[in-house]
VOKOLLO-521829 format. One record per atom (N, C-alpha, C): residue in three letters; z, y, x. Coordinates in steps of 0.001 Angstrom, whole numbers, padded with zeros to 6 digits, always signed. Layout:
REM residues N
ALAZYX...
//
This chain:
REM residues 188
MET+000240-001536+001262MET-000353+000085+000116MET-000486+001051+000687ALA-000579+001725+000896ALA-001049+003799+001329ALA+000280+004652+001205ARG+000796+004535+001614ARG+001718+006384+001945ARG+001312+007258+002348LEU+002059+009134+002662LEU+001490+010303+002300LEU+001210+009841+003619ASP+001717+009107+004880ASP+000785+009789+006330ASP-000643+009160+006352ASP-000962+008007+005096ASP-002204+006838+005116ASP-003453+008648+004741ILE-002617+010095+004289ILE-003658+010084+004254ILE-005447+010206+004028PRO-004878+010590+005457PRO-006771+011095+006265PRO-006888+010174+006235THR-006714+008779+006533THR-007372+007719+006821THR-008039+006906+005344LEU-008054+007347+003861LEU-008548+006895+003374LEU-009550+007151+003447PRO-010726+006325+001602PRO-011566+007171+001964PRO-011972+007542+000604THR-013049+008824+001093THR-012977+009931-000120THR-014192+009273-001233ASN-013377+010006-002209ASN-013398+009415-003324ASN-014870+010807-004109LEU-015893+011088-004205LEU-016717+011461-004478LEU-017316+012152-006701GLU-016691+011247-007063GLU-016305+011049-007998GLU-015236+010933-009192LEU-014600+011935-009908LEU-014146+012142-009877LEU-013745+012368-011801ALA-012725+010413-012629ALA-012500+011346-014157ALA-011704+012033-014745GLY-011930+012106-015719GLY-010769+013166-016212GLY-008702+012751-015967ASN-009345+010946-016304ASN-007987+010326-015923ASN-007877+009780-014686ASP-007877+010216-013381ASP-007490+010497-012534ASP-006285+010932-011689SER-005768+011404-010853SER-004157+011589-011209SER-003931+011536-009693PHE-003612+013245-009489PHE-003208+014156-007881PHE-001947+014110-008280VAL-000837+013561-007114VAL-000233+013452-006429VAL+000244+014711-005686VAL+001171+015527-006471VAL+001500+017236-005429VAL+003072+017462-005699ALA+003134+018067-004474ALA+004768+018175-004171ALA+004797+019613-005609ASP+005749+019377-005829ASP+006780+020663-007085ASP+008109+020971-006285LYS+007145+021633-005526LYS+008645+022818-004743LYS+009845+022998-005672SER+009135+023480-006946SER+010486+023818-007654SER+011385+022466-008325PHE+010555+021676-007977PHE+011527+021175-008311PHE+012910+021173-007841ARG+014199+020650-008283ARG+015564+020743-007402ARG+016776+019416-007330GLY+017009+018936-007281GLY+016781+017364-006667GLY+015819+016460-007255GLY+015725+015170-006849GLY+015180+013874-006250GLY+013837+014349-005851THR+012745+013359-006907THR+011449+013542-005403THR+010991+014902-006132PHE+010112+015694-004773PHE+008525+016410-005773PHE+008380+015879-005797ALA+007512+014074-005673ALA+006470+014245-006332ALA+006152+014076-007826LYS+005186+015066-008356LYS+004509+014839-009806LYS+003716+014536-009982GLN+002653+013671-010494GLN+001248+012879-011052GLN+001220+014413-012365ILE-000695+014339-011770ILE-001033+015322-012724ILE-002752+014687-013153PRO-003162+015043-014098PRO-003923+014541-014971PRO-005688+015644-013283ALA-006416+014626-013822ALA-006976+015513-012438ALA-008314+016214-013606ALA-007669+016027-014590ALA-009001+016717-016107ALA-008121+018566-016299ILE-006559+018450-016456ILE-005809+019962-016530ILE-006292+019810-015090ILE-007054+019871-013363ILE-006747+020191-012289ILE-008482+020471-012365ALA-009969+019764-012498ALA-010677+019488-012446ALA-011009+021750-012956LYS-010968+021664-013834LYS-011288+023032-014789LYS-010377+023919-015170TYR-009630+023320-016068TYR-008061+024129-016109TYR-006356+023848-015481SER-005901+024736-014573SER-004889+025013-013972SER-003410+024017-015409HIS-003758+025237-016713HIS-003169+025693-017265HIS-002429+024931-019100ALA-002335+023978-019277ALA-002571+023731-020511ALA-001398+024078-020834PHE-001247+024332-022722PHE-000010+024920-023236PHE+000119+024050-024592LEU+000634+024086-025395LEU+000220+022114-026682LEU+001441+023227-027195PHE+001359+023332-028690PHE+002007+024646-030243PHE+001645+023113-030975ASN+002227+022952-031655ASN+002863+022673-033368ASN+002721+023933-034522PHE+002139+022753-035956PHE+003524+023535-036204PHE+005310+023951-036594ASN+005092+022890-036262ASN+007040+023623-036299ASN+007014+024188-035128SER+006843+024009-034216SER+006709+024931-032942SER+006865+026286-033395ALA+008827+026981-033080ALA+009958+028500-033194ALA+008849+029353-033323SER+007868+029500-031977SER+006896+029944-032675SER+005634+030401-033008VAL+005931+029139-033791VAL+004934+029195-035072VAL+004665+029094-035723LYS+006426+028835-036525LYS+006711+028655-037573LYS+007896+029942-037649VAL+007060+030709-038450VAL+007786+031783-038352VAL+007613+032695-040344ALA+008097+032575-040674ALA+008845+033500-042122ALA+007455+034664-042054SER+006316+034739-041540SER+005120+036052-041765SER+003956+035326-042139GLN+003115+036602-042295GLN+001308+035853-042265GLN+000761+035600-040765SER+001348+035754-039761SER+000952+036136-038615SER+001902+036291-037149THR+001641+036298-036462THR+002612+036362-035535THR+001592+036517-033736ASN+002522+037032-033025ASN+002025+037229-031258ASN+002512+036009-030338ILE+002504+035453-030060ILE+002047+034095-029034ILE+002297+034814-027439ASN+003567+035386-026711ASN+003214+035505-025968ASN+003023+034971-024791VAL+002816+034203-023899VAL+002077+032600-024079VAL+003168+032085-022189LYS+002107+033961-021401LYS+002371+033754-020407LYS+002347+035542-019904THR+003721+035960-019221THR+004355+036829-018717THR+003208+037209-017121PHE+002585+037993-016943PHE+002592+038665-015781PHE+002828+038716-014543ILE+003132+038785-013543ILE+004455+039614-012452ILE+003029+039478-011343GLY+003484+040992-010974GLY+002003+041384-009576GLY+001315+042187-010467ASP+000661+042325-009136ASP+000086+044622-009330ASP-001787+043112-008766ASN-002335+043646-010216ASN-004060+042669-010462ASN-003753+041940-009061THR-002919+040787-009815THR-002855+039403-009241THR-003045+038181-010222HIS-003670+038509-011181HIS-004402+037222-012072HIS-005295+037107-012287ILE-006170+035855-012538ILE-007054+036090-013720ILE-007350+034623-014334ILE-007608+035006-015718ILE-007733+033805-015937ILE-009948+033995-016120SER-010066+032645-015603SER-011485+032828-015551SER-012089+031581-016531GLU-010868+030820-017173GLU-011850+030010-017662GLU-010555+029577-019311ALA-011006+029477-020163ALA-010358+029241-021233ALA-011036+027743-022508ALA-010250+027732-023077ALA-010544+026697-024770ALA-009066+026787-025157VAL-009372+026170-026743VAL-009287+026084-027822VAL-008970+024764-027731ILE-007970+022785-028593ILE-008651+022538-029500ILE-007879+022156-029900VAL-008206+022253-031013VAL-007170+022331-032386VAL-006515+020598-032619THR-006178+019690-031965THR-005779+017745-031590THR-005025+017353-033430LYS-004260+018237-034586LYS-004715+018024-035798LYS-004718+019600-036486ALA-005811+019178-037978ALA-005609+019814-038112ALA-004325+020693-039162PHE-004312+021765-039220PHE-002900+022478-040131PHE-002937+023054-041634THR-001970+021326-041912THR-002161+021858-043414THR-001273+023233-043860GLY-001732+022448-045691GLY-000771+023715-046191GLY-000636+025427-046009LEU-001409+025821-045115LEU-001944+026892-045442LEU-003470+027654-046330ASN-003608+027864-045519ASN-004716+028800-046499ASN-005978+029585-045480SER-007266+028473-045073SER-007513+028956-043628SER-007174+030297-042459PRO-006899+029062-041756PRO-005428+029526-040367PRO-006190+030148-039561ILE-005942+031126-038617ILE-007597+030177-037486ILE-006292+031984-035972LEU-007141+031370-035724LEU-006450+031284-034308LEU-006759+032403-032926ASP-006833+033766-032203ASP-007438+034425-031149ASP-006402+034010-030113VAL-006912+033884-029206VAL-006164+033703-027428VAL-006458+035097-026779GLY-006143+035668-025809GLY-006376+037658-025084GLY-004912+038323-024772SER-005360+038697-024364SER-004268+039388-023457SER-003550+040110-024475SER-002158+040669-023813SER-001857+041883-024806SER-002141+042965-024644ALA-003033+043390-023295ALA-003719+044923-023478ALA-004498+045432-024479SER-004137+046305-025068SER-004651+047316-026059SER-006573+046523-026684GLY-006824+046189-027025GLY-008341+045333-028052GLY-008410+044411-027333ASN-007916+043498-026056ASN-008167+042505-026259ASN-007492+041214-026756ALA-006728+041137-027726ALA-006242+040018-028940ALA-007323+038780-028402ASP-007950+039250-029066ASP-009687+037782-028657ASP-010388+037846-028162ILE-010055+038313-026965ILE-011210+038624-025631ILE-011276+036768-024835LEU-010769+036406-025447LEU-010953+035208-024514LEU-011526+034272-025493VAL-010956+033870-026522VAL-011216+032475-027421VAL-011121+033115-028354ASP-011852+033567-029804ASP-012373+034521-030904ASP-012546+033196-032266GLN-011792+034113-033494GLN-011623+033613-034460GLN-011407+032407-034984ILE-010879+030977-033641ILE-010642+029278-034370ILE-009414+029006-035081ALA-010855+028093-035886ALA-010256+027599-037571ALA-009473+026764-037117LEU-008451+027031-037499LEU-007670+025914-037911LEU-006711+024468-037726ASP-007827+024851-039402ASP-007992+024398-040658ASP-008445+022759-040243ALA-008769+022793-039372ALA-010489+021329-038861ALA-010006+021037-037428VAL-009654+019878-036589VAL-010173+019335-035809VAL-010795+019765-035091GLY-011249+020224-033831GLY-012160+020924-033045GLY-011641+021803-031973ALA-012218+022273-031266ALA-012528+023146-030079ALA-013519+024204-029885GLU-012735+025224-029193GLU-013739+026485-028575GLU-013389+026979-027804LYS-014678+027174-026858LYS-014197+027989-025572LYS-014141+029576-025392LEU-013974+029595-023724LEU-014266+031258-023659LEU-015512+031223-024307ASN-015700+032461-024176ASN-017330+033425-025095ASN-018264+032411-025867ASN-017340+031341-027279ASN-018274+030763-027806ASN-018903+031755-028881ILE-019046+032506-028973ILE-020260+033345-030089ILE-021081+033957-029834PRO-022538+033461-029734PRO-022988+033791-029059PRO-023660+035507-028724THR-023697+035961-031097THR-023852+036437-031554THR-023193+038189-030347ALA-022096+038253-030526ALA-020682+038799-030700ALA-020043+038367-029217PRO-020565+037781-027680PRO-019783+037052-027464PRO-018448+037843-026271GLU-017733+037043-026534GLU-015981+038064-025459GLU-016823+038123-024355THR-016178+038230-023133THR-016905+038679-021743THR-016643+037349-021747ASP-018140+036785-020655ASP-017756+035618-019755ASP-017729+036165-018435GLU-017204+037375-017138GLU-015936+037733-016921GLU-014817+037163-016660PRO-014386+036731-015608PRO-013110+037101-015352PRO-011893+037880-015813LEU-011408+037736-016361LEU-010776+038730-016667LEU-008689+038788-016401LEU-008854+039893-015376LEU-007410+040739-014869LEU-006758+040643-015665PHE-005152+040311-014685PHE-003854+040287-015778PHE-003436+041943-014802SER-002932+042481-015340SER-001789+043301-014546SER-000840+043245-015327ASN-000802+043843-014199ASN+001819+043177-013769ASN+001750+043707-015521GLY+002156+042794-016197GLY+003129+043014-017457GLY+003061+042557-018791GLN+001296+042560-018666GLN+000190+041491-018883GLN+000289+040866-019647SER+000068+040151-020520SER+001126+038729-020700SER-000465+037790-021898LEU-000991+036449-021512LEU-002016+035770-022295LEU-000716+035190-023166ARG-001663+035708-024514ARG-001860+035972-025744ARG-002415+034717-026634ALA-001695+034297-027891ALA-002162+033495-028538ALA-002223+034557-030167ARG-002592+034671-030753ARG-002277+034938-032076ARG-002977+034652-032841VAL-001530+034063-033714VAL-002245+032730-035175VAL-001750+034050-035872ASN-002766+033616-037204ASN-002771+033605-038789ASN-003227+032830-039891ALA-001817+032699-040642ALA-001995+031761-042081ALA-003088+031883-042397GLY-003308+033099-043093GLY-004596+032863-044100GLY-004081+034358-045322SER-004405+034205-046089SER-004032+035554-047029SER-003277+034327-047927GLY-002033+035462-048490GLY-000956+034721-049249GLY-000316+033434-049064LYS-000844+033057-047701LYS+000885+032731-046693LYS+001168+032864-045235ASN+002402+031904-045227ASN+003410+032193-044602ASN+003364+031099-043612LEU+003189+031993-041973LEU+003253+030688-041488LEU+003742+029833-041190ASN+004993+029547-041422ASN+006040+028150-042050ASN+005542+027404-043404GLU+004852+027659-044321GLU+004468+027164-045180GLU+003558+026216-044829ALA+003417+025753-043461ALA+002235+024982-042736ALA+003354+023818-042213THR+002630+022688-043202THR+003151+020781-043027THR+002310+020418-042137ALA+001406+020195-041524ALA+000747+020024-040016ALA+000738+020555-039000GLY+000054+020352-038135GLY-001114+020691-037305GLY-000335+021025-035827GLN-001438+020637-035614GLN-000809+021234-033620GLN-001970+021496-032984PHE-002263+022846-031762PHE-003238+023428-030990PHE-002699+023174-029747VAL-003625+022737-028875VAL-003479+023120-027657VAL-003759+024190-027112ILE-003816+025540-025846ILE-005146+026572-025349ILE-004479+026001-023135LEU-006271+025586-023208LEU-006323+025380-021911LEU-006847+027021-021535VAL-006241+027081-019853VAL-006668+028096-019198VAL-007006+028068-017778ASN-008266+027793-017136ASN-007440+027948-015631ASN-006862+029075-015195ILE-005557+029060-014406ILE-004664+031111-014228ILE-005265+030774-012734ILE-006009+031695-012070ILE-006462+032274-010325ILE-004556+033484-010162ASN-004485+032801-009246ASN-003031+033323-008489ASN-003651+033867-006836VAL-003978+035266-006932VAL-004476+035395-005643VAL-004389+035080-004427ASN-002543+035110-004927ASN-002063+034795-003851ASN-001612+034066-003604ASP-002613+032741-004185ASP-002385+031064-003874ASP-002998+030828-003049TYR-004596+032008-002593TYR-005584+031431-001933TYR-005043+031919-000371ILE-005132+033122-000519ILE-004319+033178+001471ILE-003506+032401+002273ASP-004883+031674+003125ASP-004497+031390+004140ASP-004919+029840+003255ILE-005562+029386+002073ILE-004893+027695+001738ILE-006271+027149+002334VAL-007431+027363+002528VAL-007881+026413+003851VAL-007974+027554+005263PRO-009027+026534+006452PRO-009019+026898+007310PRO-010452+027948+007028ALA-009898+029233+008046ALA-011208+029828+008547ALA-013119+029960+008701PHE-013513+029921+008129PHE-014818+029961+008170PHE-015295+030406+009409ASP-014665+030688+010702ASP-015709+030570+012279ASP-015145+031253+012449
//
């Protein structure tokens, strides 16, 4: 059985399946092993995944809509989202044509990543999903204090806490510019 010391001698796999996994050292973990297994499907295109159920505290609110600050960015213009997608894995029931927008907390950017995905049917939408009025196709820079935001709307005449089922996943590729400092050897 190969050990971590054997990594330089192992063959390189040039094809990657979504269910392959990587082992990473989680430096934030305190106690036990630092080793964590990460699915290749997340690393290949998306670095972060956020799962929300109909009864999640941030979704199950006594109001027609809610803004969920999924991740707030700290640092001066060092975070970029280059890819985004939403997958509705379980249709929301009990609501009236619920929708989800994903974007930034910055004014005017509430749906700049994914615009109006229907939550009452299993499906998916990705960055730049409307051909006639696309969101930005450029990476989105997040300034200090801005948040990746999900805006959930239950539809007219309903509150979000009336949902009886439903689940969605937000996938994003967040690039922290500082993570790339000296990450690979210099070209020359």
